[in-house]
C-alpha positions as CSV (number, residue, x, y, z in Angstrom):
1,M,-38.8,-9.4,-6.7
2,A,-36.3,-9.1,-3.5
3,I,-32.9,-8.0,-4.3
4,A,-30.4,-10.2,-3.0
5,R,-27.7,-8.7,-0.5
6,T,-24.2,-9.3,-0.4
7,P,-23.6,-11.4,2.8
8,S,-21.5,-9.6,5.3
9,E,-19.1,-12.6,5.3
10,K,-18.3,-11.5,1.7
11,W,-17.2,-7.7,2.7
12,I,-15.2,-9.1,5.5
13,E,-13.6,-11.9,3.0
14,Q,-12.9,-9.1,0.7
15,G,-11.6,-6.9,3.4
16,L,-9.1,-9.5,4.5
17,L,-7.8,-10.0,1.1
18,A,-7.6,-6.3,0.6
19,L,-5.6,-6.0,3.9
20,A,-3.2,-8.9,3.1
21,E,-2.6,-7.2,-0.4
22,G,-2.2,-3.5,0.9
23,G,-2.6,-3.2,4.5
24,P,-5.0,-1.4,6.5
25,D,-5.4,1.7,4.3
26,A,-6.2,-0.7,1.2
27,V,-9.5,-1.7,3.1
28,R,-12.0,0.7,1.4
29,V,-15.6,0.7,1.3
30,E,-15.5,1.9,-2.4
31,V,-12.8,-0.5,-3.3
32,L,-14.6,-3.5,-1.8
33,A,-17.6,-2.8,-3.3
34,K,-16.2,-2.7,-6.8
35,A,-14.4,-5.9,-6.0
36,L,-17.5,-7.5,-5.0
37,G,-19.2,-5.9,-8.2
38,V,-22.0,-4.5,-5.9
39,T,-22.8,-0.9,-4.8
40,K,-21.5,0.5,-1.4
41,G,-25.1,0.8,-0.3
42,G,-25.4,-2.7,1.0
43,F,-22.2,-2.2,3.1
44,Y,-24.0,0.2,5.6
45,G,-26.7,-2.8,6.2
46,Y,-24.2,-4.6,8.2
47,F,-21.5,-1.9,9.4
48,A,-21.8,1.4,10.8
49,D,-18.6,2.4,9.1
50,R,-15.2,1.3,7.8
51,N,-14.1,1.0,11.5
52,A,-16.6,-1.8,12.1
53,L,-15.5,-3.7,9.3
54,L,-12.2,-3.5,10.4
55,E,-13.0,-4.9,13.7
56,A,-15.2,-7.5,12.4
57,M,-12.1,-8.6,10.2
58,L,-10.1,-8.9,13.2
59,D,-12.6,-10.8,14.8
60,T,-12.9,-13.1,11.9
61,W,-9.0,-13.6,11.8
62,E,-8.8,-14.0,15.4
63,R,-11.5,-17.0,15.4
64,H,-9.6,-18.6,12.1
65,S,-6.3,-18.2,13.8
66,T,-7.1,-19.7,17.1
67,D,-10.9,-21.1,17.8
68,D,-11.0,-22.8,14.5
69,V,-7.4,-24.2,14.5
70,L,-7.6,-25.3,18.1
71,D,-10.8,-27.1,17.3
72,R,-9.4,-29.0,14.2
73,V,-6.2,-29.9,15.8
74,E,-8.3,-31.6,18.6
75,R,-10.7,-33.2,16.2
76,D,-7.9,-34.5,14.0
77,G,-6.1,-36.1,16.8
78,G,-2.7,-37.4,17.0
79,D,0.3,-37.2,19.3
80,P,1.7,-33.6,20.6
81,R,4.2,-33.5,17.9
82,T,1.6,-34.2,15.1
83,K,-0.8,-31.7,16.7
84,I,2.0,-29.1,16.9
85,Q,2.5,-29.6,13.2
86,R,-0.8,-29.3,12.5
87,A,-1.5,-26.3,14.2
88,G,1.4,-24.6,12.7
89,A,0.3,-25.7,9.1
90,L,-3.2,-24.7,9.7
91,T,-2.1,-21.3,11.3
92,L,0.2,-20.2,8.6
93,S,-2.0,-21.5,5.7
94,A,-2.1,-20.0,2.4
95,E,-5.4,-18.5,3.6
96,I,-4.3,-17.2,7.1
97,L,-0.6,-16.1,6.5
98,P,-0.9,-13.2,4.3
99,V,-3.4,-11.6,6.7
100,D,-1.6,-12.9,9.8
101,L,1.7,-10.9,8.3
102,A,-0.5,-7.9,7.3
103,I,-2.0,-7.7,10.9
104,R,1.6,-8.1,12.3
105,D,2.8,-5.0,10.4
106,W,-0.6,-3.3,11.2
107,A,0.0,-3.8,15.0
108,R,3.2,-1.9,14.9
109,R,1.2,1.2,14.4
110,D,-2.0,0.5,16.1
111,P,-1.8,-0.4,20.1
112,A,-5.3,-2.0,19.7
113,V,-4.4,-4.4,16.9
114,A,-1.0,-4.9,18.9
115,Q,-3.2,-6.1,21.7
116,R,-5.4,-8.3,19.5
117,L,-2.2,-9.6,18.2
118,R,-0.6,-10.4,21.5
119,R,-3.7,-12.2,22.6
120,V,-3.7,-14.6,19.5
121,D,-0.1,-15.2,19.8
122,N,-0.3,-15.9,23.5
123,T,-3.1,-18.5,22.6
124,R,-0.8,-20.2,20.0
125,M,2.2,-19.9,22.4
126,Q,0.0,-21.5,25.1
127,L,-0.9,-24.5,22.5
128,L,2.8,-25.0,22.0
129,R,3.6,-25.2,25.6
130,E,1.4,-27.6,26.6
131,M,2.1,-30.0,23.8
132,I,5.9,-29.6,24.2
133,A,5.6,-30.0,28.0
134,T,4.5,-33.6,27.1
135,F,7.9,-34.6,25.8
136,C,10.2,-32.1,27.7
137,D,10.3,-31.6,31.4
138,D,12.4,-28.5,31.9
139,P,9.9,-25.6,32.0
140,A,12.7,-23.2,30.7
141,E,13.6,-25.7,27.6
142,V,9.7,-25.8,27.3
143,E,9.6,-21.9,26.8
144,A,12.4,-22.0,24.5
145,R,11.3,-24.7,22.2
146,S,8.0,-23.0,21.9
147,L,9.6,-19.4,21.1
148,L,11.8,-21.3,18.6
149,A,8.9,-23.4,17.0
150,F,7.0,-20.0,16.7
151,C,9.5,-18.1,15.5
152,L,10.4,-20.6,12.7
153,R,6.8,-20.5,11.4
154,I,6.5,-16.7,11.6
155,G,10.1,-15.8,10.8
156,E,10.8,-18.3,7.9
157,Q,8.1,-16.0,6.0
158,L,10.2,-13.0,6.1
159,L,13.6,-14.6,5.7
160,A,15.3,-14.4,2.2
161,A,18.4,-16.4,2.8
162,D,19.6,-19.2,0.7
163,H,20.6,-22.6,2.3
164,P,23.6,-24.1,0.4
165,D,22.8,-27.7,-0.7
166,R,19.7,-27.9,0.9
167,T,16.2,-26.7,0.2
168,R,14.1,-24.6,2.3
169,A,12.0,-27.6,3.3
170,Q,15.0,-29.8,4.2
171,V,16.0,-26.9,6.7
172,R,12.8,-26.4,8.0
173,A,12.1,-30.2,8.7
174,A,15.4,-30.3,10.3
175,A,14.6,-27.3,12.5
176,A,11.2,-28.9,13.4
177,D,13.2,-32.3,14.4
178,I,15.4,-30.2,16.7
179,I,12.6,-28.3,18.3
180,L,10.4,-31.4,18.6
181,K,13.1,-33.5,19.8
182,R,13.0,-36.2,17.2
């Protein structure tokens, strides 16, 4: 009888969870194997080493953060403002956000990860520019609104401030209205 192997996607998924929880140092083959309930021997059927897993994890994050989001935004349609909001919600979903924040931290110490993060962020910014340009004619204002929209989605996760007499959701909605000229 053949022994079922743990698919490479499971190793990557578990690696991304470990990355989100503890950064790149938390991504250890032995720890992942234990979390998956398997031996580490199966790992080497898919990956030459830990660095190969880390690359596969970054590939997966990049695909989910850009290609998958862009495909979904286009498939679901809507006006540019709706597309911006959908892209923001998908890009920083409960699945992607913790990994995204861990990669941002990792990129501060690793130039190769920083380069990949720059590519992902540039893709995200380009979508914002294209959508905002449909209702804003001034290129400088398009760039500023794109930056503000992106910073709002990323920075909000790191902000611990209270908003007197308002909820975070109310303030976020008001900021989105300003950025999206509603």
